[in-house]
C-alpha positions as CSV (number, residue, x, y, z in Angstrom):
1,M,87.3,261.1,173.6
2,K,84.7,263.1,171.7
3,H,84.3,262.4,168.0
4,E,83.7,265.2,165.6
5,P,81.2,264.4,162.9
6,T,83.0,263.9,159.6
7,P,82.2,266.5,157.0
8,R,79.9,265.2,154.2
9,Q,81.9,264.2,151.3
10,F,81.1,265.8,148.0
11,S,79.5,263.2,145.8
12,P,79.1,263.9,142.1
13,T,76.6,261.0,142.0
14,G,74.5,262.6,144.6
15,L,74.6,266.0,142.8
16,S,73.7,264.3,139.5
17,A,70.7,262.6,141.1
18,T,69.5,265.9,142.6
19,I,69.9,267.7,139.3
20,G,68.2,264.8,137.5
21,Q,65.2,265.0,139.9
22,A,65.0,268.8,139.4
23,Y,65.1,268.4,135.6
24,A,62.4,265.7,135.8
25,K,60.1,268.1,137.7
26,I,60.8,270.9,135.2
27,A,60.1,268.5,132.3
28,A,56.8,267.5,133.9
29,L,55.7,271.1,133.5
30,A,56.1,271.0,129.8
31,P,54.8,267.6,128.4
32,P,55.8,267.0,124.8
33,S,52.2,267.2,123.5
34,L,51.7,270.6,125.1
35,T,55.1,271.8,123.8
36,Q,54.4,270.5,120.3
37,F,50.9,272.2,120.2
38,A,52.5,275.5,121.5
39,L,55.1,275.3,118.7
40,R,52.4,274.7,116.1
41,F,50.2,277.5,117.4
42,A,53.1,280.0,117.8
43,L,54.3,279.4,114.2
44,A,50.7,279.7,112.9
45,V,49.9,283.1,114.4
46,P,52.2,285.5,112.5
47,F,51.4,283.8,109.2
48,W,47.7,283.9,109.8
49,R,47.8,287.5,110.9
50,S,49.7,288.5,107.7
51,G,47.4,286.4,105.5
52,I,44.2,287.7,106.9
53,N,45.2,291.2,106.0
54,K,45.7,290.3,102.3
55,W,42.1,289.5,101.5
56,D,39.0,291.6,100.8
57,G,36.7,288.6,100.5
58,F,36.6,285.0,99.4
59,L,39.3,284.5,96.8
60,H,39.7,288.3,96.4
61,I,43.2,289.5,97.2
62,N,43.2,293.2,98.2
63,D,45.0,295.9,96.2
64,V,47.4,296.7,99.0
65,A,48.8,293.1,98.9
66,I,49.3,293.3,95.1
67,L,50.9,296.8,95.5
68,L,53.4,295.5,98.1
69,F,54.5,292.7,95.8
70,T,54.6,295.0,92.8
71,S,56.5,298.0,94.2
72,E,57.6,297.5,97.8
73,F,58.9,293.9,98.2
74,R,62.2,293.0,96.5
75,L,64.2,289.8,96.6
76,H,67.7,290.5,98.0
77,L,69.7,288.1,96.0
78,P,73.3,288.6,94.7
79,G,73.3,291.3,92.0
80,G,69.9,292.5,93.2
81,P,67.5,293.4,94.7
82,Y,65.1,292.0,92.2
83,P,61.3,292.6,91.8
84,Y,59.0,289.7,92.4
85,P,57.9,288.0,89.2
86,F,54.1,287.9,88.6
87,P,53.3,290.0,91.7
88,S,49.5,289.4,91.5
89,A,50.0,285.6,91.4
90,V,52.7,285.7,94.2
91,A,50.4,287.9,96.4
92,F,47.5,285.4,95.8
93,A,49.7,282.4,96.5
94,S,51.2,283.9,99.6
95,G,47.9,285.1,100.9
96,T,46.4,281.6,100.4
97,A,49.3,279.9,102.0
98,E,49.2,282.2,105.0
99,I,45.6,281.2,105.6
100,V,45.7,277.5,104.8
101,L,49.0,276.5,106.3
102,P,48.4,278.0,109.8
103,V,45.0,276.3,109.9
104,M,46.6,273.0,109.1
105,L,49.2,273.5,111.8
106,V,46.7,274.5,114.5
107,I,44.4,271.5,113.9
108,G,47.5,269.3,113.3
109,I,46.8,267.8,109.8
110,A,49.8,267.3,107.5
111,S,51.7,269.2,110.1
112,R,55.2,268.3,108.9
113,A,54.3,269.3,105.3
114,A,52.8,272.6,106.5
115,A,55.9,273.3,108.6
116,L,58.1,272.6,105.6
117,L,56.1,275.0,103.4
118,L,56.2,277.7,106.1
119,L,60.0,277.2,106.4
120,A,60.2,277.8,102.7
121,M,58.1,280.9,103.0
122,T,60.3,282.1,105.9
123,I,63.4,281.8,103.7
124,V,61.7,283.8,101.0
125,I,60.6,286.4,103.6
126,Q,64.1,286.6,104.9
127,L,65.3,287.3,101.3
128,T,62.7,290.0,101.1
129,V,63.2,291.6,104.5
130,P,66.8,290.8,105.5
131,E,66.8,293.0,108.6
132,G,64.0,290.8,110.1
133,W,66.3,287.9,110.7
134,P,65.9,287.8,114.5
135,V,62.2,287.0,114.0
136,H,62.7,284.9,111.0
137,V,65.2,282.6,112.7
138,T,62.6,281.9,115.5
139,W,60.0,281.0,112.8
140,A,62.6,278.7,111.1
141,A,63.4,277.0,114.5
142,M,59.8,276.4,115.2
143,A,59.2,275.0,111.7
144,L,62.3,272.7,112.0
145,A,61.1,271.5,115.4
146,I,57.7,270.5,114.1
147,M,59.3,268.8,111.1
148,A,61.7,266.9,113.3
149,W,59.5,265.9,116.2
150,G,56.1,266.0,114.6
151,P,52.8,267.6,115.7
152,G,52.4,265.6,119.0
153,R,49.4,263.7,120.3
154,W,47.1,266.7,120.3
155,S,46.7,266.6,116.5
156,L,44.7,265.1,113.8
157,D,47.9,263.6,112.4
158,H,48.2,261.6,115.6
159,L,44.5,260.7,115.7
160,T,44.4,259.5,112.1
161,G,47.7,257.7,112.3
162,L,49.3,259.9,109.7
163,D,52.3,260.7,111.8
164,R,52.9,257.0,112.6
165,L,53.0,256.4,108.8
166,A,55.8,259.0,108.6
167,C,57.7,257.9,111.7
168,G,56.9,254.2,112.3
169,P,55.0,252.9,115.3
170,H,56.6,255.3,117.9
171,P,56.5,258.9,116.8
172,R,59.3,261.0,118.3
């Protein structure tokens, strides 16, 4: 009598192990420190590019930036839109933040604080340019990820121990 081979039984455990191995290989392509650095860099770029265009020289904000905050930009709040108060001061503050905070992010110093401040700027930008929400939500997500998981090992925060002070001995 000839025996037919029995068909392989479906095993959810075997499938889970195979999927788990595949996920482990995918995760190895994106180590956390690389991912955290990429997030910091990606969030820094649009703010840096905006900030660099606001200056005519050291501590000299250009007339176009002031004009934008004086006549173009409006805060879209209930009952508004409203003009920005003190447009020259707001242009100077935003121009400064758009240079300093991206540098802090890229080198990874006070990264969580820099991400929090860029998140606040993103909210104000969203109130100024509501139709830009698809881009603004990605900036917000990157800032939140940096705030939650920190700057990673490729940062001055890690080298100086600043991130361990914030998170305990094992930063996430």
